[in-house]
N, C-alpha and C positions, 0 to 999 in steps of 0.2 A: 507242516503248514497248519495254522489254526483254522477251524471250523467257525464259520459265521453263524450258522443257525443250526442246532441239533436239537430235536426233540425225538424221545426214545419214549415209545409207548408199548405196551404189554401184546398190542396186537400187530405190531410193526413199527417202521421207522419212517420218519417224514423229514426230508433234508431239503434246505433251499437256500441259495446265496447267489449273489450278484457275480458275474464273471465279466471283467472290462473288455471292450474291445481294445485291440491293438492300437498304440497310439500313432498318429502319422506326425512326424517331427516337422514342426515349421519354425524357423528361425526369424526373429523381429528385432530390428534395432530399437531401442527404448529411447524415445525424445520427449523431453520437457515441453509442457504445452506452450511456455513462453517461444521456445526454439521452433515448436510447429508453427505458431502465429507468424513468425517471422520468414519462414520458409514459403509459407501459402502466400504472403504478399509479393512474392517475386514472381508468381505466375498466375496469370488469370485462371480462376476456377469458379465452377458454380455451386460445388457441394461443400459446406465448410465443415467443422469438426463435429459439431452436434449434431447435424442433419446425417453425417457418415454413421455416427453413433445409432442414431434413430433406425437407419437402414439394416443394420448389423443386428439391433435388438429385434426388429421385426423378421428377420431373416431366421433366426435361430429360435424366436418366440421365448428369450430369456432377458431378463434384465442384466446388463453387462457393468454394473459399477465398477469404478475404478480400472477401467480398461486401459490398455497402452495403446498409443498412437505412435504411428511412423508415417510422415507425409514425404513421398518421393514425387520429385517434379518430373521425372523421365523413367517411367517403370521399364525394366530391361526389356520386357516382351513387345510394348507396342509403343514405347518412347511417348508415354502419356502420362498426365499427373494421376496419382491415385493416393488412396488413404489405406494403410495397414492398420487393423486393429486386432489386437491380442488380449484375449483374456484368459486368465487361469486361476483356478481356486481349489486348494486343499484342505481338507478337514478329517483327519483321521484316515479312514480307508475309502473316503468319498472324495471325489475329484470332478472337475469339470474343465476342459480345455476348449477352446473356441479361436479360430484364426479366420480372418475374412480379408480379402483386397477389394476395395470399392474404387469405380473409376470416378476421379474427383471433378470431371466436366459434365457427366449425366446420371451419376447415382448407379451405374450398372455394376452388380456384383460379378467380378472378373475370376475369382477363385477362393476356395474356402475349404476349410477342414475342421472336424471336431473329433473330441473324444469324452466320455464321461462314464463314471461310476456312482451312481446315487442309489442309497439303500431305499428298498422300496420299489424300486423298478424291475420290470421282469429280464431275467438274464437271457442271453442267447440260448437257443436251444440246438441238439443234434437229433437227427440231422438238421441241416440250416432248412429255414422256412422256406426259402426261395433257391433256386438253382440258378445257374448263370443265365439259361434261357429264360428262366421266369423273371429274372431280376432286370431284364432288358427292357421290360415295359416301364419300370421306374427309370431307368434310365433316360429312356425316350422322354418322359415326363419332364425330367431336368433340361433336356435340350430344349422342349417345347417353352418352358418357362424362361430359361436365362440365356439361350441362344437362339431364339427365333429369328434373329436377323441374318443368321448365317445357316440355319437347319436346312437348307435347300443346297447347300454348298458342301455338305460333310455326308461321309458314307461309313457305317460301321465296319470296323476290321475285324474279320471274323478269327483272325489270329489270336486275339485276346481271349477266346474260350479256353478254359484250362483244360489240361490232357487227362487229369485225374480226378475221380470224386473227392470230395472234401473230407478230411480225417480229423476235424475239430470244428468246434461250435464258432472259433475265431475267423470266419470266414470273410474276406472282402473280394467281391467280384469286380473286376476292372473292365470298362468299355472305352474303347478308344474309337473316336470317329475322325477318319482322315479327310483332309480337305481335298475336294475334287475339282480340277479346273481342266475343262478342255475334254471332259470324260476320263481324265487319268487322275489317280490319288497322288498327292503331295503329301507325304507321310510326316514330314517334319512340320507340318502346319496341321494342328488337330486338337481336338477337345477330348479330355479324359475325365472320366466319371467312375467313381468309387462307391459302390451299394455295399452293405452288409448283408449277411445271411437272413437277418431280420427284416430286410427289403427296406433298410433306411439309408438315406444318403450319409456318406462317411466325408466325401470331399470331392470337389471337381476344380480342374484347372484347364486353360487353353494356351496354345502358341499359335500365333497367328500374325504374319506379316501382310498389313492391308496396302502395302505399298510395291508388292512384288508384281514385276511385270514378265510373264513369259510367252514366248514366241509359239503361236499356234501351227503345229506341223501335224500332217496326216499321220495316222498308224497304217502303214502299209503290210504289216505282218499280224496274222492272228496268233492266239496263244498257242495254237497246235502247230504252226508253222515255226514259231519261236522255238517250241520243245524240239521239233525236228532238227532244227540248225544247231541247238545246244547238244544234242545227241550225236550229231555229226562232228562237232568240236572236240566233246569230250573233255570238259574242262577239270579233269583231275590227273593227279600224278602221284608217284611213288615218292616217299620220304621216310627217312629214319626220325624218330622221336624217342621221348623217354616218358615214363609214367610219372604222375604227380606224386612221387614218395617223399613227403615233405620230411618225415621223422625216421624214415627206414634206416638202421645201420648200414654201413658200407657192406657188411658180409651177407647180406641178406639175400643175396642172388639177384639182385635187380640191376646188376650192372650191364644185361644185355639189352640193347634197345629194341623198341618197336618198329615193326616195318608197316606201315600204313599207306592208304590212299586217302588224299587230303584233296580240297577243291584248289585249282590253280586260278588264282584271282588276279593274273597279269593283264588281261583284259575282260573283265568281269559282266560288261555290258553290251547288249545287242541293241543296237539304235533300232527304234521301232519305226523310223522313218526311210533310212538308207539301207538296214540291214547289215551295217558295218560292225566290227566288234571294236569297242574303244575301251581305254583304259580310264582311270580315275582323273587323269589329266587331259581327257578330251582326246587324246592321240589315238588314231586308228590303228590297228594292228598292221597295217600296210605300211604306216610311217614311222610308228615306234620303234625304238631300239630293241634289237632282236637278243634275247637271251640264250647263248649258245652253250653255256656251262662250260666253256673252255678252260682249263686249269690256267692258273697264272703262269706256270712253268711246266714243262712235260715231266721232268723229273726232280726228285727232291735235291735242293742244295745242302751243302756241307754246312753244319752248325757253326757258330762263331767260334767255338771253344771244342776242342776234341778231348780235353781232358776230362776223364770220369771221377773228379772229386769236386768238392765243395769249394767255392772260391773264397778267398779271403777278402776282409774289407777293403783292403787297398786294391786287390784285384778285379772286385765287383767295381769301384770308381773308375779304375783305369778302363773297363771295358765299356762301362755307360758312357763314357766320354767319347770313347772311339765310335762306338756304334751311333750313337745320336749326334754327334758332332757340338758336344758341349764345351764351351771355350774354357781357357784355364781361369780367367777372370772371375768366372761363377764359382763360388764356393759353396762345400757341401755344409749344408744346413741340418739335414737328418738323415742317417742310415740305419736300417734294422734288417734284421734278418727274421724269417719266418719260415716254420716247418709244422706240418699237421699231418693226419693220417690220410688225408683226402686229395692234397694238392702237392705238387713239387714243391720243394724248398725255394724260396726266392729271397732276393736282396731288393729292399725297397728305399731309393736314395731320393733327396730334393736337395736341387740346386738353387742359389739364390743369386741375384745381382741387386743389391740396394742401393739407390742413392742416397745420400745425406739428405735427411729432411722429410723423407717420404713416409707415408703411413704404411703399416704393415700390409694393408689390402692393396697397396699400390705396387708392392714389391714384385718385380719381374722374378718369376721362378719356374724350374722345370722338374717335374716328378717324373720318376721312371721305376719300374718293376722288372727285374731281370729274374730269369731261372737261373738258381745259384750254381748249376752245373753246366749247363750248355749256354748261357748267355742270350737265350730266346727273350725277347722283350714281350712282357704280357701287357704292361699299361705304361702309357706317355702321355703327359700334359703339360701344356704350356699355360703358366697364369700370368695373363697379360690383360688388364681392361681394355687396352685400345683394340684388342682383336675381336671383340665381341659387339654384338648390334648390328645394326643394318648398315649397308653402304651408303655413303654419300654419292651424289651425282657424279658419274664419270670417274669412281674412285676405283673401279675394279680393273685389274691388268692381266690378271690369269684367268684364263677361260676354262671350260668344262673339259676339253681333250687334254690340255696341259695338265691340268690338276690331277686327272685321272692317271695319266702315264707317271707322273710323281707318286701318286698314291701306290701303284705297282710296285715302282722301285722301294719304296718304303717296307711292302710286304717282304719283297726279297732280302731286305737288309735285316729286318727285325724278327722275321719268322722264316727262316730259310728251309727249314725242315717240313713245313706246313704249306708251302707255296704250291706244291703240286696236288693239293688237297682242298683247293679253293678257287671260286670263280667269281667273276664279278657280276653282281645282282643289280642290273639297271633300275629295277621298278622300285628299290630301297634308296635310290639317289635323291639327296635332299638339299636345295640350294634357296629354299623359300622364295621360289619363282624369280630367283635372280637377285634377290634383294639381300641376301645373307653375305657376311663376309668370309664364310666358309663353304667349302664343297664337301659334302658328307659322303662318304663311298662306302658301300657293304659289300664284303667278299665273303660268300656263302661257302660253308663246309661241305664236301660231298665225300662219301665213301662208296666204294664199289659202283662209282658213278651215280650215286643217288644222293640228293641234298639232304643234310641233317638239319631239322628244325632245331632252330635256336642256338645254333655252332655257328659264329661268323667272327670275322675281324672287322672292325670300323674304323676307317680312317678320315680325319678332318683335315683339309689342306686349306690354307689361307687365300682367299680370292685376290689378296692385295699384293702378297709377295711370293707365294707358292711354297711358303714353309709349312712344315708339319705343325699342327695345333693341338691334335688330339689323337691317340690311338689307343684302341681297347679291343681285348680278346674276349669273347665268350666262347669257351670250349670245355667240354666235358672229357675227363681223363678217365683212364682205365674202365673204358666200356667196351663191348663187343657189339659186332653188326651181323645179324641175320642174314643168310643168303636169299636171294630173291628167285629163288627156285619155286616152282608150284604156286606162283601167286595168281589172284583171280584176274581176268581181264578187265581193261578200261571200262570196256562196254558194261560189264557185270558190275563194277565199282559204281559208275555214275546211276544205274538202275537203282543200287542199294541208296544212294545220295538223294534219290528222288523220294524216298521215305521220310525224310527230315526236311526236303525243300520241295517248293514249288516254283513253277515258271510265273512269274508276275509281271504285271506292267506297272511302271510308275514314273513319275518325274525324279530324277536325281540331279544334285547338285555336282557338276563334274569337276570344274576347276575355277580358280580365282585369277581373274586378268592381273597380271604382275603390275600394272601401272595403275589400274582404277579399283582394285580389289572388288572387282564387280562379280557377283555370284551367276553361274551360268547354268542353266538347267535343260536337260534333254530328256525326251520321252524314250525310256529304255525297257527292256525286258532284263530281268535279273533274277538269280535264285534266292527266293525269300525263305528264311528259317521259320519253319512252322513250329519250332521249340517241343518238339514231341517227347524230350527227354529230360529229367529233372536233375541230371548229372552231367559231367563232361565225359563224353564218348569219343571213340575213333573206330575207323573200320579198318579191321585188321586185314591187310592184302593178304594171308595165306588162309584164314578160316572163312573170309567173305562175311564175318559177322561183325554187329556192334559190340565193342568192348567197353567196359568201364576204364577210365582213364586212371582211376584211383586203385582198383581192385584188379583190373585186367580180366575179372569175370565178364562172360556174355550178358549182354542186356538186350531186351526186345522191346520194338515199337509196339505200343499198346498190347501187352501180353494177354492172350484169352485162352482159357482151358477148355478142352473138348468134352470132359466128363462132368460138368457141372449144370447144364442147362436143364432147367424144370424142378431143381433142387430146393427145397425151402429156405435153404441156406444160400442160394445163388448169390444174391446182391451181397450179401456179408463176404461170400467167398472172392467176388469180383474185387471188393475194397482191399481185403488182405492180397491178393494177387498183384494189384496194381502197385502196391507200395512194396513188394519183394518179401513180405511176411512167409508167403507161401511159394516154394519153387515150383515151376512148369517142368516136367522131364521132357526129353528129345522126342517124345511122342504127342505132347501136347497135354498131356495130362497132369493132375494133382493128385489123383486118388483120395477123394474126399472122405471116404470110408476108413482110411488107415489110421490108425490110432497115433497121435502125436507124441514127441518125446518131450522131456524136460528142457532140452536146449530149444526146440522149436516153439515150446510155450513161452519162455523168456524172451525170445526173438519177437514173437508176436506181441508180446505186451510192450517191449521197448519201441518197437516201430510204431505202435498205436499211439504212445506218448510224443514220440519224437521221430518224424519218419525220414529225417535227413540222413542220407547214407554217408555224406562227408563226415557228419560229426561223430559216427561209429568208426569210419575208418581212421579219423584222426586219433581218435582215442587208442585204438588199437595198435597204430603205428608209433605213437608217441611213447607208448608203454611196452612196446615190443620186448625189451631186454629186461622188464620188471618180472618179479615173482607173482605169480596170479593168486587171487584168494583161495581158489581151490587147486588141489594136485592134480586133479585130472581135466582142468580148464586152462591150459597154459595160452601163451601169447600166439602160438601156432592154430589153436583150436578156432573153429569157424564161429563159436559163440562167445570167444574172449570179451568182446567189447560189450555185447549186450548183458552179460553176466555180470561184469565189472560195474557198468553203469546201473544195473539193478540194485546190486550192493550199495553202491555210492547213493542211491536214491532211498534206501531203506525197505525196497521191495523184497530182498532175500535176506535171510539171516546166515550167519558162517558159523553154523552149529556143528557141520562135520568138514573133515579133511577134504571128502571129494562131493562135487555136485551132481555127479552122474548123469551127464548130460543126453546120455541115449537110452536111458530107462523112460518109460511110458509113463504117462501123466493119469492120475485118478483124478475124478471130480471134486474130491476134498481138498487135493493138493492144489488145482487151480482155484477153488473158492478161497483159500488162505492167500494164495498170491495177489489175487484180486482186491481183497480187503486190505492187505498190506499197501496195495497201489493207491488205494482211496484213503489212506492214513486212519483207518478205522480198527487198525489192529488192538489197540490197547482197548478200545470200547468192547470190542468182541470178547476180551478177558471177563467182562460182567456177565457171564452167563445167566445169573438169575434174574436180569433184566429183560430177557427175550423169552418170547414164544413161537414155536414154529410148528407146522403140521406134520414133519415127518417122523414115523414110527421108527425108522432105522438109524436115528441120531439120539443117542442117549447120554454120551459123554459130555460134561460141562465144556471141556475145551474145544469141541467141534461147535457145539450149539451157538455160540456167538457169531462164528464165521458163516455157519449156513443160513441163519435168520438173516444176516445182513443182505447177502445176495439173493435170497429169497424176495424180502420185502423190497428191494431194490429192483425187482425183476431182471436181474442179471442172470440168474442160474435158477429161476422157479420150475416147478414140474406141475404136470395135471393129476399126479398121484399122491399118495401119503409116503412115498418113499423117497429119498433123496439120492440113494445108491452112491454111498461115498467112495467106496473103492472100484465102481465102475471105471473103465478107461474111457478117455475122450478121443473122439474122432477130430479129424481135421476141420470137418464142415461144422461139427459141433462147436469146436474152439472159435472158428470164425464168428459164428452167430453169438456165442457168449462175449467176445470181445466187441462186437458191434454194439450190443447191449450195454456193456461197459462204458463205450464211448457216449452213448445215450444220456449217462446219468452222471459222466465225470465231471463235465461243468457246472452241474448244479449242487454239487457236494464239495467243490473246492474251497 
């Protein structure tokens, strides 16, 4: 990275540079001026192009010469005419980006966003000038200025408050104000405002239905009463699932499924007026179809082919015709054999029936994929344009029950060995409210009587003639299932879910009327996600803890250490703990006085630069079979991803064969690492350019590093000794990395 401004003085170092805000992407169709004028004439509007530009320039306080315009007659949110104005200018490392949408009838600003990096402007600082709480005052000002007509109808949603302190100067605080009707929030009608860490407006937008009509019903249950009803219902269930191991090799031991408690959302809403449990289609629990998880058959059926050998091409064609009833007049268009290490061998066949003069896309065809040994069908698809789209009036002849019975027979025919391990999941049934030409049925896999998340067989039956249209298996092979001995109770599991969710009251759109496509809203209590984790997690049914779906490590909601209160480094330690850079032991302690190791040091630095756990997981998983840069930090080492990323970034050198991750860190080693991270290692080599106050630094090799971290106030001391060989404690390291964060943005 090139340094923008570098001034080296014999007394110290002065560094300054602009750091841009993260851009908010806006897409705008560019329309010629003549085309715009023609569009404007089609619909009456009070605000012309030039007046819209004047409004935009007044809003941003900038001249927007050569701005691009797009006039919309029916803006998608409010069905009103609007002007979209887009301006972008790039010159070297300076840029300006502005976007604004203006109501063409009254000149009101409806949404806007901007980003700019202009030399001479003060860069954002760390820590941010304003916290989320402090930035709310600015957001309220925007509401008063641009949404005064609806400010009495909205309420700030507290769930937009971030769960962790900021780790960068590129902070954008989000404030969502939900519409309130009859005292109850309607969250899909809202105003959203984004304020940066310098307390400046970045963008705002709104979603508002001015024509919505909601029936006013009394709320007959308090939040506490609703909580009691949820605790009685206990909407959690055991299920098997798999970890998100995107790049893990097949032999890494990840073949065992996890046993988790998950929310059962069959009837997720408690009607706040009647106290009835209702599903997303508005059916009450009393009248909805019960899911009894009864298997399609009680015993496994025999496979279509008992011979344990790979079928020949001719045998595959013959069996496909027999199983799927494919007539002789349909000819083989394509047949291929597939085999890999992760899935059973298959034959994939395509049969066609082409009428002379038809285009290729009009060709009637059937595709089928078979297990090359047993003949089990993995996939079946009919390509016929007449089978898709919505039904015409009075066209349907096959009803739900008849189609469901046909789907079950297909399962028995296509997957006989799996028929005793699946049950019909009525909540996944889809017929587009009676309008589709298909009935789509989902049959869920279960093992040990427990559903397997993501594993199912989907069957589509024609609502016109009852024939099979589509069949697809999603099924994990070569996996094992843990027993459900010693699992926590449903009561305990639900209490853990209340760490992530709260009982909330709101208007929810329940269902669309099949004839009028009318939105129906009801006042309901529901479990509202508090977004307390920054990664995907699951509730382990055996440990009772939240685990990462990536690493399977235990993660904690808002982790706090018992042994840091009152320390000078307390805030810095809290920051490192929040992002997982410092672990908390089983007793809730981090041992701040304990010296850090080289591995811990690199992990802290890399998480300070990029705190996304998914990034490091993906890197470690993707290169799990690769040779590491150091002999003693292989792919199985907990610091592998962090060390490899530090090398890739140029923060570490590969001077030795071993990294020695468990050795303790000295102040000199940490100073050198931070200077590398700031990309001043070359400058540090010019030792004669620097002066420093330390009597114990005599070597030219050390002088540059020490001077840089001293004058940047990253590792300054109050004495004339730097103590280069002194070990660094966790508390000291946290404070040093915090100081590093305060200057990092200004020296990029």
